[in-house]
All heavy atoms as an XYZ file, in Angstrom:
1043
protein
N     104.324    107.467     93.678
C     104.962    106.491     94.425
C     106.050    107.129     95.419
O     106.066    106.617     96.495
C     105.779    105.565     93.328
C     106.398    104.485     94.044
S     105.194    103.266     94.699
C     106.019    101.859     94.642
N     106.663    108.158     94.958
C     107.640    108.825     95.984
C     106.871    109.473     97.158
O     107.470    109.378     98.247
C     108.405    109.869     95.185
C     109.544    110.429     96.071
C     107.611    110.941     94.671
C     110.847    109.790     95.828
N     105.648    109.887     96.916
C     104.824    110.510     97.987
C     104.539    109.435     99.013
O     104.532    109.692    100.185
C     103.626    111.173     97.478
O     102.775    110.313     96.692
C     103.972    112.440     96.727
N     104.276    108.196     98.568
C     103.960    107.203     99.482
C     105.202    106.885    100.430
O     105.061    106.751    101.582
C     103.614    105.906     98.747
O     102.425    106.092     97.935
C     103.272    104.802     99.776
N     106.340    106.761     99.857
C     107.552    106.582    100.545
C     107.862    107.786    101.512
O     108.147    107.552    102.656
C     108.742    106.393     99.622
C     108.621    105.075     98.986
C     108.706    104.938     97.519
C     108.518    103.844     99.783
C     108.676    103.740     96.885
C     108.395    102.597     99.100
C     108.614    102.634     97.747
O     108.449    101.424     97.087
N     107.571    109.040    101.101
C     107.716    110.143    101.963
C     106.735    110.163    103.130
O     107.171    110.581    104.178
C     107.657    111.501    101.083
C     108.956    111.848    100.375
C     108.645    113.102     99.494
C     110.097    112.121    101.275
N     105.528    109.641    102.792
C     104.505    109.570    103.846
C     105.097    108.585    104.976
O     104.848    108.738    106.155
C     103.224    109.234    103.313
C     102.076    109.374    104.337
C     100.715    109.221    103.693
O     100.674    108.960    102.491
O      99.743    109.442    104.475
N     105.584    107.510    104.496
C     106.144    106.485    105.439
C     107.262    106.980    106.349
O     107.438    106.858    107.472
C     106.580    105.218    104.754
C     107.260    104.275    105.602
C     105.305    104.453    104.178
N     108.192    107.823    105.554
C     109.308    108.462    106.298
C     108.819    109.463    107.223
O     109.274    109.572    108.328
C     110.254    109.149    105.208
C     110.962    107.969    104.525
C     111.257    110.008    105.947
C     111.729    108.429    103.252
N     107.681    110.188    106.909
C     107.038    111.132    107.718
C     106.520    110.493    108.977
O     106.617    111.017    110.099
C     105.824    111.896    107.085
C     105.058    112.799    107.909
C     103.924    113.373    107.145
O     103.875    113.464    106.015
N     102.888    113.661    107.967
N     105.904    109.246    108.859
C     105.497    108.428    110.021
C     106.615    108.258    111.027
O     106.532    108.302    112.210
C     104.898    107.229    109.580
C     103.365    107.174    109.437
C     102.915    107.116    108.211
C     102.486    107.222    110.494
C     101.479    107.112    108.009
C     101.170    107.204    110.308
C     100.615    107.147    109.024
N     107.788    107.798    110.376
C     108.989    107.520    111.203
C     109.505    108.705    111.984
O     109.801    108.622    113.202
N     109.561    109.903    111.284
C     110.116    111.104    111.905
C     109.053    111.558    113.074
O     109.515    111.941    114.059
C     110.406    112.223    110.923
C     111.675    112.024    110.250
C     111.823    111.766    108.875
C     112.875    112.159    110.974
C     112.981    111.625    108.261
C     114.157    112.090    110.358
C     114.168    111.761    109.070
N     107.871    111.460    112.700
C     106.779    111.743    113.656
C     106.926    110.872    114.879
O     106.801    111.427    116.031
C     105.399    111.629    112.987
O     104.445    111.945    113.972
N     107.163    109.596    114.761
C     107.361    108.648    115.836
C     108.514    109.128    116.713
O     108.436    109.236    118.011
C     107.506    107.208    115.341
C     107.894    106.216    116.474
C     106.602    105.829    117.231
C     108.604    105.043    115.963
N     109.732    109.319    116.033
C     110.948    109.695    116.802
C     110.745    110.922    117.548
O     111.199    111.090    118.754
C     112.186    109.843    115.862
C     112.550    108.397    115.128
C     113.603    108.797    114.082
C     112.926    107.360    116.159
N     110.137    111.897    116.932
C     109.753    113.206    117.541
C     108.921    113.039    118.730
O     109.204    113.494    119.920
C     109.203    114.195    116.476
C     108.827    115.519    117.015
C     109.832    116.479    117.355
C     107.545    116.005    117.031
C     109.527    117.592    117.882
C     107.262    117.257    117.428
C     108.263    118.091    117.871
N     107.855    112.291    118.606
C     106.837    112.006    119.589
C     107.426    111.281    120.822
O     107.125    111.559    121.978
N     108.234    110.285    120.483
C     108.858    109.513    121.567
C     109.904    110.331    122.370
O     109.905    110.315    123.581
C     109.525    108.226    121.014
C     110.381    107.497    122.052
C     108.529    107.164    120.507
N     110.703    111.098    121.655
C     111.651    111.940    122.356
C     110.918    112.988    123.244
O     111.340    113.180    124.425
C     112.484    112.766    121.222
N     109.867    113.572    122.797
C     109.073    114.549    123.690
C     108.441    113.819    124.767
O     108.405    114.380    125.912
C     108.013    115.214    122.791
C     108.618    116.364    121.855
C     107.443    116.949    121.053
C     109.331    117.428    122.496
N     107.884    112.717    124.529
C     107.145    111.890    125.613
C     108.064    111.607    126.775
O     107.794    111.668    127.906
C     106.474    110.637    125.009
O     105.583    110.901    124.060
N     109.252    111.163    126.316
C     110.272    110.797    127.328
C     110.770    112.019    128.133
O     110.915    111.875    129.328
C     111.534    110.081    126.584
C     112.665    110.066    127.489
C     111.174    108.704    126.119
N     110.904    113.133    127.393
C     111.306    114.380    128.157
C     110.134    114.803    129.133
O     110.484    115.190    130.304
C     111.538    115.432    127.132
S     113.146    115.254    126.203
N     108.958    114.780    128.642
C     107.856    115.157    129.445
C     107.630    114.336    130.662
O     107.107    114.715    131.752
C     106.562    115.270    128.617
C     106.437    116.443    127.647
C     105.702    116.309    126.560
C     107.127    117.610    127.925
C     105.635    117.309    125.596
C     107.071    118.746    126.975
C     106.360    118.455    125.819
O     106.242    119.614    124.898
N     107.978    112.978    130.444
C     107.826    112.063    131.566
C     108.845    112.095    132.537
O     108.884    111.480    133.663
C     107.674    110.673    131.054
N     109.897    112.840    132.244
C     111.019    113.117    133.214
C     112.009    111.923    133.316
O     112.566    111.645    134.389
N     112.151    111.175    132.263
C     113.037    110.057    132.068
C     114.453    110.600    132.017
O     114.861    111.461    131.263
C     112.750    109.217    130.849
C     111.273    108.796    130.844
C     113.694    107.988    130.797
C     110.787    107.950    131.885
N     115.335    110.041    132.926
C     116.724    110.440    132.936
C     117.378    109.760    131.717
O     117.188    108.587    131.535
C     117.402    109.896    134.165
C     118.795    110.377    134.309
C     119.450    110.032    135.632
O     118.769    109.558    136.544
O     120.662    110.063    135.739
N     118.180    110.485    130.903
C     118.790    110.089    129.838
C     120.060    109.243    130.090
O     121.204    109.790    129.716
C     118.925    111.074    128.679
C     117.653    111.705    128.162
C     117.907    112.799    127.239
C     116.747    110.593    127.558
N     120.083    108.088    130.668
C     121.298    107.372    130.856
C     121.518    106.475    129.727
O     120.579    106.310    128.864
C     121.089    106.430    132.144
O     120.054    105.565    131.942
C     120.822    107.332    133.391
N     122.617    105.777    129.697
C     122.884    104.793    128.606
C     121.835    103.692    128.497
O     121.374    103.391    127.490
C     124.314    104.258    128.864
C     124.715    103.194    127.750
C     126.168    102.821    127.962
N     126.716    103.095    126.657
C     128.082    103.190    126.508
N     128.822    103.075    127.507
N     128.568    103.592    125.356
N     121.521    103.098    129.689
C     120.482    102.072    129.696
C     119.176    102.519    129.175
O     118.533    101.914    128.421
C     120.373    101.551    131.085
C     119.361    100.458    131.366
C     119.206    100.094    132.794
C     117.967     99.271    133.062
N     117.558     99.155    134.401
N     118.752    103.801    129.682
C     117.527    104.302    129.227
C     117.447    104.614    127.734
O     116.444    104.349    127.047
C     117.170    105.551    130.032
C     116.828    105.182    131.440
O     116.597    104.006    131.819
N     116.607    106.093    132.316
N     118.591    105.246    127.210
C     118.658    105.523    125.838
C     118.552    104.298    124.991
O     117.945    104.264    123.938
C     119.998    106.291    125.460
C     119.982    107.732    125.999
O     118.940    108.212    126.254
N     121.161    108.331    126.132
N     119.170    103.149    125.490
C     119.137    101.952    124.717
C     117.620    101.423    124.722
O     117.189    101.002    123.638
C     120.066    100.879    125.427
C     120.091     99.591    124.599
C     120.731     99.478    123.492
C     119.362     98.455    125.183
C     120.623     98.163    122.745
C     119.356     97.257    124.558
C     120.052     97.104    123.361
N     116.865    101.451    125.908
C     115.648    100.946    125.941
C     114.712    101.881    125.015
O     113.768    101.318    124.352
C     115.123    100.969    127.396
N     114.972    103.121    125.128
C     114.058    104.023    124.174
C     114.352    103.769    122.716
O     113.468    103.718    121.933
C     114.397    105.571    124.536
C     113.996    105.796    125.984
C     113.759    106.514    123.581
C     114.467    107.083    126.545
N     115.645    103.590    122.475
C     115.981    103.267    121.050
C     115.338    101.909    120.546
O     114.948    101.868    119.396
N     115.509    100.881    121.437
C     114.863     99.588    121.077
C     113.324     99.766    120.957
O     112.699     99.162    119.953
C     115.110     98.588    122.052
S     116.914     98.055    122.147
N     112.682    100.507    121.745
C     111.186    100.712    121.699
C     110.853    101.488    120.393
O     109.917    101.050    119.688
C     110.708    101.479    122.797
O     111.115    102.884    122.737
N     111.750    102.431    119.880
C     111.538    103.084    118.696
C     111.497    102.066    117.514
O     110.761    102.175    116.553
C     112.496    104.175    118.439
S     112.115    105.628    119.428
N     112.538    101.203    117.537
C     112.704    100.243    116.473
C     111.517     99.243    116.501
O     110.924     99.014    115.395
C     114.093     99.446    116.685
C     114.053     98.222    115.811
C     115.289    100.252    116.494
N     110.999     98.862    117.576
C     109.799     98.011    117.633
C     108.675     98.771    117.099
O     107.900     98.189    116.331
C     109.588     97.507    119.096
C     108.286     96.771    119.258
C     110.652     96.522    119.499
N     108.488     99.980    117.540
C     107.320    100.770    117.079
C     107.403    100.931    115.508
O     106.337    100.864    114.910
C     107.270    102.119    117.740
C     106.872    102.063    119.169
C     107.437    103.005    120.085
C     106.024    101.187    119.655
C     107.066    102.973    121.369
C     105.674    101.109    121.061
C     106.251    102.052    121.900
N     108.541    101.290    115.057
C     108.682    101.359    113.576
C     108.401    100.119    112.824
O     107.716    100.125    111.753
C     110.067    101.891    113.230
C     110.433    103.359    113.583
C     111.841    103.671    113.381
C     109.573    104.346    112.664
N     108.830     98.949    113.403
C     108.599     97.613    112.879
C     106.985     97.280    112.822
O     106.556     96.920    111.793
C     109.349     96.571    113.451
C     110.800     96.485    113.239
C     111.494     95.457    114.101
C     111.095     96.251    111.732
N     106.422     97.645    113.846
C     104.960     97.522    114.036
C     104.242     98.421    112.944
O     103.378     97.946    112.289
C     104.420     97.724    115.402
C     102.908     97.847    115.418
C     104.904     96.652    116.371
N     104.690     99.647    112.873
C     104.050    100.522    111.911
C     104.297     99.987    110.422
O     103.363    100.109    109.657
C     104.639    101.952    112.020
C     104.161    102.759    113.191
C     104.738    104.174    113.238
O     105.364    104.541    112.336
N     104.448    104.832    114.371
N     105.519     99.683    110.191
C     105.834     99.189    108.902
C     105.019     97.856    108.451
O     104.509     97.788    107.425
C     107.225     98.864    108.707
C     107.621     98.461    107.254
C     107.734     99.484    106.135
C     107.952     97.070    106.989
C     108.162     99.005    104.979
C     108.221     96.813    105.722
C     108.332     97.656    104.742
N     104.875     96.993    109.451
C     104.175     95.787    109.184
C     102.637     96.055    108.999
O     102.024     95.506    108.198
C     104.115     94.881    110.513
O     105.448     94.498    110.765
N     102.101     97.082    109.821
C     100.762     97.466    109.614
C     100.517     98.093    108.293
O      99.614     97.849    107.574
C     100.318     98.423    110.753
S      99.960     97.516    112.243
N     101.550     98.967    107.898
C     101.429     99.537    106.551
C     101.480     98.498    105.472
O     100.688     98.518    104.456
C     102.632    100.541    106.340
C     102.732    101.108    105.057
C     101.873    101.922    104.389
C     103.807    100.838    104.182
N     102.322    102.244    103.058
C     103.544    101.589    102.921
C     104.983    100.178    104.235
C     104.351    101.557    101.926
C     105.813    100.171    103.085
C     105.439    100.850    102.011
N     102.322     97.562    105.577
C     102.501     96.443    104.562
C     101.163     95.712    104.427
O     100.756     95.288    103.455
C     103.646     95.622    104.909
C     104.058     94.675    103.894
C     103.789     93.381    103.814
C     104.645     94.931    102.615
N     104.292     92.771    102.682
C     104.926     93.725    101.912
C     105.287     96.075    102.118
C     105.495     93.658    100.680
C     105.904     96.001    100.936
C     106.107     94.806    100.256
N     100.655     95.275    105.621
C      99.497     94.342    105.774
C      98.225     95.082    105.477
O      97.274     94.529    104.870
C      99.521     93.558    107.049
C     100.719     92.674    107.258
C     100.731     92.086    108.659
C     100.661     91.493    106.176
N      98.109     96.211    106.120
C      96.794     96.836    106.061
C      96.645     98.075    105.243
O      95.541     98.597    105.123
C      96.474     97.298    107.533
C      96.478     96.191    108.631
C      96.382     96.743    110.051
C      95.417     95.167    108.378
N      97.703     98.542    104.824
C      97.624     99.879    103.925
C      97.933    101.057    104.799
O      97.706    101.057    105.992
N      98.343    102.133    104.123
C      98.749    103.328    104.840
C      97.540    104.004    105.478
O      97.674    104.555    106.524
C      99.527    104.246    103.832
C     100.320    105.331    104.356
C     101.357    104.801    105.393
C     101.010    106.116    103.260
N      96.459    104.039    104.803
C      95.172    104.722    105.356
C      94.799    104.155    106.702
O      94.546    104.805    107.609
C      94.073    104.662    104.296
C      92.917    105.526    104.709
O      93.173    106.649    105.102
O      91.740    104.961    104.658
N      94.589    102.770    106.717
C      94.161    102.139    107.887
C      95.238    102.238    108.952
O      94.968    102.437    110.134
C      93.827    100.701    107.621
C      93.227     99.872    108.798
C      91.960    100.626    109.334
C      92.857     98.450    108.423
N      96.590    102.163    108.546
C      97.594    102.208    109.540
C      97.550    103.617    110.255
O      97.717    103.836    111.475
C      98.898    102.102    108.879
O      99.005    100.817    108.401
C     100.085    102.178    109.926
N      97.280    104.744    109.461
C      97.189    106.008    110.143
C      96.046    106.147    110.969
O      96.035    106.858    112.023
C      97.182    107.098    109.046
O      96.047    106.943    108.204
N      94.898    105.433    110.643
C      93.725    105.425    111.627
C      93.970    104.732    112.874
O      93.538    104.959    113.966
C      92.525    104.983    110.821
C      92.088    105.891    109.749
C      90.889    105.331    109.041
C      90.502    106.175    107.914
N      89.577    105.602    106.975
N      94.804    103.680    112.804
C      95.135    102.768    114.003
C      96.305    103.308    114.742
O      96.699    102.664    115.740
C      95.441    101.348    113.461
C      94.291    100.523    112.971
C      94.743     99.199    112.338
C      93.190    100.474    113.981
N      96.848    104.402    114.319
C      98.077    104.943    114.971
C      98.013    105.097    116.488
O      98.961    104.642    117.163
C      98.440    106.314    114.218
C      99.842    106.735    114.580
C     100.966    106.225    113.892
C     100.144    107.642    115.598
C     102.298    106.625    114.063
C     101.460    108.062    115.882
C     102.582    107.511    115.042
O     103.828    107.896    115.313
N      97.003    105.572    116.954
C      96.877    105.713    118.509
C      96.934    104.292    119.115
O      97.606    104.178    120.263
C      95.467    106.310    118.702
C      95.215    107.010    117.558
C      95.784    106.240    116.429
N      96.447    103.298    118.513
C      96.400    101.987    119.132
C      97.852    101.129    118.854
O      98.194    100.432    119.767
C      95.339    101.084    118.527
C      93.850    101.518    118.883
C      92.920    100.635    118.131
C      93.746    101.405    120.352
N      98.425    101.509    117.862
C      99.673    100.805    117.580
C     100.895    101.620    118.147
O     102.008    101.122    118.117
C      99.901    100.449    116.130
C      99.956    101.655    115.235
C      98.864     99.529    115.656
C     100.279    101.360    113.762
N     100.819    102.840    118.436
C     101.881    103.634    118.879
C     101.691    104.211    120.291
O     102.367    104.140    121.167
C     102.229    104.683    117.845
O     102.510    104.084    116.540
C     103.494    105.530    118.318
N     100.565    105.063    120.419
C     100.352    105.820    121.688
C     100.027    104.975    122.790
O     100.706    105.055    123.883
C      99.179    106.844    121.525
C      99.460    107.811    120.403
N      98.429    108.459    119.750
C     100.550    108.421    119.938
C      98.891    109.371    118.799
N     100.205    109.331    119.001
N      99.206    104.003    122.621
C      98.906    103.057    123.761
C     100.133    102.310    124.213
O     100.441    102.168    125.358
C      97.646    102.174    123.394
C      97.191    101.323    124.593
C      96.764    102.069    125.743
C      96.090    100.400    123.977
N     100.822    101.610    123.254
C     102.114    100.935    123.677
C     103.227    101.810    124.350
O     103.874    101.449    125.272
C     102.610    100.215    122.410
C     101.394    100.127    121.486
C     100.560    101.422    121.867
N     103.234    103.089    123.838
C     104.160    104.078    124.353
C     103.759    104.365    125.861
O     104.594    104.404    126.806
C     104.240    105.306    123.637
C     105.312    106.295    124.050
C     106.756    105.714    124.161
C     105.320    107.469    123.073
N     102.547    104.590    126.070
C     102.025    104.893    127.450
C     102.353    103.612    128.399
O     102.812    103.804    129.439
C     100.507    105.065    127.476
C     100.242    106.497    126.727
C      99.930    105.017    128.895
C      98.734    106.808    126.527
N     102.079    102.451    127.807
C     102.388    101.194    128.656
C     103.832    101.091    128.849
O     104.305    100.649    129.992
C     101.798     99.967    127.946
C     100.291     99.817    127.830
C      99.843     98.696    126.910
C      99.685     99.740    129.241
N     104.730    101.464    127.858
C     106.160    101.357    128.057
C     106.594    102.283    129.136
O     107.458    101.873    130.015
C     106.772    101.598    126.685
C     108.308    101.716    126.727
C     109.032    100.558    126.946
C     108.989    102.787    126.449
C     110.454    100.586    126.969
C     110.337    102.906    126.477
C     111.084    101.676    126.701
N     106.182    103.537    129.085
C     106.563    104.516    130.165
C     106.074    104.055    131.470
O     106.834    104.310    132.484
C     106.014    105.915    129.652
C     106.575    106.572    128.548
C     105.844    107.811    128.118
C     108.070    106.795    128.670
N     104.917    103.471    131.528
C     104.350    103.161    132.793
C     105.016    101.891    133.393
O     105.470    101.895    134.599
C     102.827    102.784    132.693
O     102.167    104.017    132.165
C     102.197    102.414    133.983
N     105.144    100.890    132.569
C     105.788     99.642    133.052
C     107.311     99.645    133.222
O     107.845     99.322    134.218
C     105.239     98.423    132.188
C     103.767     98.268    132.283
C     105.931     97.155    132.577
C     103.084     97.364    131.239
N     107.945    100.000    132.063
C     109.398     99.922    132.117
C     110.029    101.017    132.946
O     110.979    100.800    133.844
C     110.001     99.973    130.634
C     111.472     99.833    130.576
C     111.956     98.555    130.672
C     112.278    100.904    130.526
C     113.442     98.336    130.692
C     113.758    100.775    130.486
C     114.218     99.509    130.667
O     115.615     99.332    130.607
N     109.509    102.289    132.843
C     110.127    103.322    133.439
C     109.423    103.667    134.899
O     109.814    104.642    135.481
C     110.132    104.594    132.682
C     111.161    104.496    131.530
C     110.768    104.376    130.203
C     112.586    104.482    131.709
C     111.668    104.313    129.222
C     113.492    104.416    130.804
C     113.024    104.342    129.465
N     108.439    102.913    135.083
C     107.701    103.023    136.410
C     107.179    104.409    136.717
O     107.239    104.930    137.761
C     108.525    102.566    137.590
C     108.964    101.004    137.335
C     109.806    100.433    138.508
C     110.195     99.105    138.416
N     110.131     98.377    137.135
N     106.611    104.912    135.571
C     105.949    106.285    135.804
C     104.510    105.944    135.995
O     103.910    104.972    135.618
C     106.125    107.078    134.623
C     107.504    107.551    134.255
C     107.911    108.519    135.330
N     109.215    109.171    135.049
C     110.366    108.708    135.570
N     110.519    107.736    136.418
N     111.570    109.348    135.294
N     103.854    106.861    136.773
C     102.343    106.727    136.967
C     101.626    106.784    135.675
O     102.136    107.426    134.659
C     101.836    107.891    137.819
N     100.580    106.041    135.478
C      99.866    105.930    134.195
C      99.303    107.334    133.712
O      99.419    107.611    132.477
C      98.714    104.970    134.245
C      97.619    105.284    135.046
C      97.358    105.140    136.474
C      96.447    106.142    134.668
N      96.258    105.650    136.805
C      95.632    106.260    135.798
C      96.012    106.620    133.461
C      94.481    107.009    135.799
C      94.850    107.446    133.477
C      94.136    107.628    134.534
N      99.001    108.158    134.663
C      98.606    109.532    134.454
C      99.667    110.348    133.786
O      99.533    111.095    132.878
C      97.945    110.083    135.556
C      97.240    111.455    135.354
C      96.149    111.388    134.329
C      96.548    112.001    136.622
N     100.875    110.282    134.395
C     102.099    111.022    133.835
C     102.441    110.565    132.464
O     102.657    111.297    131.658
C     103.187    110.796    134.876
C     104.610    111.284    134.329
C     103.068    111.414    136.191
N     102.331    109.121    132.307
C     102.643    108.628    131.060
C     101.670    109.025    130.019
O     101.988    109.407    128.858
C     102.681    107.041    131.071
O     103.688    106.652    131.981
N     100.434    109.039    130.321
C      99.314    109.384    129.456
C      99.501    110.915    129.029
O      99.319    111.266    127.859
C      98.001    109.092    129.963
O      97.795    107.827    130.286
N      99.641    111.654    129.983
C      99.734    113.135    129.799
C     101.078    113.482    128.954
O     100.993    114.306    127.980
C      99.725    113.929    131.078
C     100.189    115.490    130.903
C      98.401    113.907    131.723
N     102.093    112.741    129.196
C     103.352    113.002    128.503
C     103.088    112.641    126.941
O     103.534    113.419    126.112
C     104.482    112.042    129.049
O     104.746    112.406    130.306
N     102.518    111.406    126.704
C     102.326    110.998    125.375
C     101.284    112.006    124.700
O     101.466    112.428    123.506
C     101.860    109.533    125.295
C     101.333    109.125    123.833
C     102.924    108.647    125.745
N     100.233    112.339    125.293
C      99.220    113.226    124.704
C      99.690    114.665    124.384
O      99.390    115.184    123.409
C      97.986    113.215    125.468
C      97.136    111.917    125.491
C      96.052    112.001    126.607
C      96.811    111.459    124.296
N     100.615    115.182    125.325
C     101.221    116.433    125.199
C     102.198    116.379    123.946
O     102.242    117.332    123.246
C     101.984    116.829    126.511
O     101.155    116.963    127.582
N     102.895    115.225    123.897
C     103.869    115.108    122.762
C     103.019    115.065    121.401
O     103.446    115.665    120.430
C     104.649    113.912    122.924
N     101.831    114.392    121.462
C     100.996    114.360    120.293
C     100.624    115.795    119.943
O     100.670    116.059    118.683
C      99.785    113.528    120.613
C      98.744    113.592    119.484
C      98.861    112.875    118.284
C      97.577    114.388    119.626
C      97.942    113.004    117.235
C      96.666    114.444    118.590
C      96.882    113.833    117.417
O      95.862    113.919    116.419
N     100.190    116.586    120.848
C      99.847    117.933    120.518
C     100.968    118.776    119.986
O     100.829    119.476    118.912
C      99.331    118.682    121.734
C      97.948    118.216    122.242
C      97.538    118.899    123.566
C      96.882    118.382    121.215
N     102.164    118.497    120.403
C     103.330    119.096    119.839
C     103.628    118.637    118.419
O     104.258    119.473    117.600
C     104.609    118.895    120.664
S     104.538    119.773    122.294
N     103.282    117.419    118.079
C     103.409    116.972    116.705
C     102.496    117.522    115.779
O     102.695    117.497    114.478
C     103.240    115.487    116.741
S     104.568    114.478    117.479
N     101.524    118.306    116.146
C     100.592    119.032    115.316
C     101.174    120.262    114.616
O     100.758    120.632    113.568
C      99.311    119.337    116.017
C      98.630    118.076    116.486
C      98.378    117.047    115.529
O      97.805    117.174    114.341
N      98.891    115.893    115.736
N     102.087    120.853    115.431
C     102.725    122.156    114.892
C     103.432    121.933    113.489
O     103.098    122.555    112.561
C     103.650    122.767    115.894
C     104.402    123.912    115.320
C     102.839    123.224    117.134
N     104.260    120.866    113.403
C     104.851    120.543    112.076
C     103.765    120.195    111.082
O     103.917    120.514    109.947
C     105.800    119.358    112.297
C     106.061    119.376    113.801
C     104.858    120.017    114.423
N     102.689    119.528    111.507
C     101.681    119.145    110.558
C     100.941    120.462    109.994
O     100.704    120.443    108.885
C     100.657    118.302    111.139
C      99.552    117.692    110.257
C      98.751    116.579    110.979
N      99.390    115.615    111.773
C     100.178    114.594    111.223
N     100.224    114.472    109.965
N     100.711    113.778    112.101
N     100.619    121.337    110.853
C     100.019    122.612    110.509
C     100.886    123.364    109.496
O     100.421    123.829    108.522
C      99.766    123.452    111.634
C      98.718    122.923    112.562
C      97.855    121.988    112.387
C      98.572    123.273    114.039
N      97.003    121.712    113.506
C      97.549    122.491    114.504
C      99.266    124.120    114.806
C      97.057    122.542    115.822
C      98.906    124.221    116.147
C      97.824    123.397    116.687
N     102.220    123.373    109.838
C     103.064    124.098    108.928
C     103.151    123.387    107.581
O     103.011    124.095    106.580
C     104.601    124.160    109.499
C     104.581    125.020    110.729
C     105.563    124.644    108.497
C     105.808    124.888    111.579
N     103.271    122.094    107.577
C     103.242    121.413    106.218
C     101.986    121.508    105.401
O     102.000    121.561    104.304
C     103.695    119.888    106.486
O     102.630    119.217    107.117
N     100.823    121.458    106.168
C      99.575    121.701    105.496
C      99.464    123.025    104.846
O      99.018    123.159    103.749
C      98.346    121.421    106.573
C      98.254    119.855    106.840
C      97.092    121.913    105.909
C      97.374    119.577    107.901
N      99.921    124.012    105.541
C      99.952    125.379    104.994
C     100.728    125.475    103.761
O     100.385    126.026    102.714
C     100.318    126.435    106.154
N     102.048    125.042    103.929
C     103.008    125.155    102.705
C     102.416    124.181    101.582
O     102.426    124.500    100.437
C     104.339    124.685    103.160
C     105.280    124.548    101.906
C     104.829    125.678    104.108
N     101.876    123.030    101.890
C     101.345    122.111    100.943
C     100.115    122.724    100.206
O      99.916    122.560     98.952
N      99.305    123.474    100.882
C      98.148    124.145    100.307
C      98.605    125.218     99.385
O      98.043    125.398     98.259
C      97.224    124.659    101.392
O      96.798    123.535    102.217
C      96.055    125.279    100.793
N      99.500    125.906     99.790
C     100.018    127.123     98.957
C     100.781    126.517     97.812
O     100.519    127.075     96.586
C     101.069    127.959     99.840
C     100.250    128.708    100.941
C     101.770    128.984     98.823
C     101.159    129.363    101.945
N     101.476    125.575     97.852
C     102.116    124.950     96.693
C     101.351    124.002     95.902
O     101.708    123.611     94.757
C     103.564    124.275     97.198
O     103.155    123.084     97.921
N     100.298    123.453     96.490
C      99.369    122.537     95.736
C     100.127    121.279     95.413
O      99.910    120.637     94.451
C      98.738    123.089     94.478
O      97.949    124.200     94.858
N     101.097    120.859     96.379
C     101.890    119.714     96.034
C     102.038    118.852     97.341
O     102.362    119.313     98.395
C     103.224    120.063     95.661
O     104.080    119.054     95.554
N     101.589    117.550     97.219
C     101.734    116.583     98.361
C     103.217    116.376     98.621
O     103.618    116.251     99.758
C     101.055    115.254     98.001
C      99.669    115.121     98.431
C      99.261    113.616     98.264
O      99.959    112.862     97.658
O      98.263    113.329     98.835
N     104.028    116.353     97.577
C     105.495    116.036     97.703
C     106.122    117.195     98.624
O     106.833    116.916     99.579
C     106.108    115.982     96.381
C     107.626    115.699     96.419
C     107.968    114.407     96.933
C     108.169    115.951     95.013
N     105.801    118.356     98.369
C     106.235    119.551     99.096
C     105.717    119.480    100.573
O     106.546    119.833    101.531
C     105.970    120.917     98.456
C     106.174    122.127     99.426
C     106.601    121.093     97.065
N     104.545    119.099    100.694
C     103.918    118.999    102.060
C     104.707    117.932    102.917
O     104.991    118.242    104.049
C     102.393    118.531    101.916
C     101.699    118.471    103.233
C     100.208    118.197    103.115
O      99.642    118.442    102.066
O      99.735    117.581    104.053
N     105.006    116.782    102.320
C     105.720    115.739    103.134
C     107.131    116.274    103.484
O     107.616    115.948    104.546
C     105.777    114.451    102.438
C     104.294    113.782    102.267
C     104.021    113.314    101.012
C     103.543    113.748    103.242
C     102.714    112.745    100.985
C     102.235    113.167    103.215
C     101.893    112.697    102.010
O     100.638    112.171    101.851
N     107.837    116.754    102.568
C     109.124    117.279    102.750
C     109.115    118.398    103.672
O     109.984    118.391    104.700
C     109.803    117.767    101.358
C     109.992    116.567    100.428
C     111.116    118.518    101.657
C     110.407    116.930     99.115
N     108.193    119.364    103.626
C     108.057    120.356    104.590
C     107.787    119.793    106.009
O     108.413    120.379    107.031
C     106.945    121.361    104.216
S     106.704    122.811    105.341
N     107.014    118.719    106.212
C     106.767    118.153    107.479
C     108.041    117.687    108.142
O     108.224    117.944    109.233
C     105.755    116.982    107.393
C     105.455    116.421    108.722
C     104.430    117.010    109.525
C     106.215    115.303    109.182
C     104.177    116.397    110.791
C     105.916    114.839    110.451
C     105.030    115.291    111.249
O     104.789    114.818    112.482
N     108.790    116.963    107.354
C     110.066    116.485    107.828
C     110.963    117.496    108.305
O     111.623    117.500    109.344
C     110.723    115.527    106.717
C     109.908    114.208    106.495
C     112.211    115.130    107.145
C     110.225    113.520    105.324
N     111.087    118.649    107.543
C     111.932    119.751    107.889
C     111.334    120.433    109.173
O     112.129    120.844    110.089
C     112.002    120.831    106.725
C     112.809    120.105    105.559
C     112.620    122.100    107.136
C     112.743    120.909    104.205
N     110.037    120.572    109.233
C     109.316    121.292    110.342
C     109.545    120.517    111.555
O     109.557    121.101    112.747
C     107.840    121.448    110.042
N     109.673    119.180    111.525
C     109.873    118.408    112.700
C     111.193    118.736    113.306
O     111.252    118.910    114.615
C     109.822    116.840    112.453
C     110.498    116.061    113.580
C     108.382    116.408    112.270
N     112.286    118.852    112.551
C     113.546    119.275    113.053
C     113.604    120.683    113.577
O     114.067    120.847    114.649
C     114.622    119.070    112.004
C     114.993    117.665    111.672
C     114.508    117.098    110.520
C     115.670    116.914    112.587
C     114.841    115.787    110.233
C     116.000    115.526    112.196
C     115.643    115.047    111.090
N     112.818    121.584    112.944
C     112.807    122.968    113.478
C     112.049    123.019    114.765
O     112.433    123.773    115.599
C     112.241    123.816    112.375
C     113.006    124.023    111.086
C     112.269    124.869    110.040
C     114.347    124.619    111.388
N     110.968    122.310    114.822
C     110.144    122.338    116.034
C     110.823    121.795    117.256
O     110.701    122.159    118.336
C     108.802    121.596    115.807
O     108.166    122.148    114.681
C     107.850    121.743    116.991
N     111.567    120.701    116.979
C     112.332    120.076    118.116
C     113.418    120.931    118.571
O     113.438    120.955    119.788
C     112.864    118.715    117.679
C     113.442    117.872    118.769
C     112.678    117.251    119.709
C     114.839    117.768    118.941
C     113.130    116.588    120.700
C     115.309    117.013    120.048
C     114.509    116.404    120.934
O     115.060    115.747    121.926
């Protein structure tokens, strides 16, 4: 049960990390207004993820992640921040690739320790170290 909650928390940290990197790569100026919009979008994305997790289960939610997070983030950067769709797409996809480094670290540590719990905790720590 605790591993399920840690996996959900991992989704949240992954989202925050990915959005922060996407915004940086897209060249968004960090003004008060932009920070508020980015924060609101993170809350909306987290609510959508949580709703999908609640209604569809964690496995299906992780498979739908590109549709419920990446695509809306690309649209958000394109429409709200008026970035070219190619810049928005490359920013989100580049951030996705950066999110793999903490995943690789956590998988390695989880394999060595043979513990899912350690893997999830290591991922959360690795996100902060990678950022």
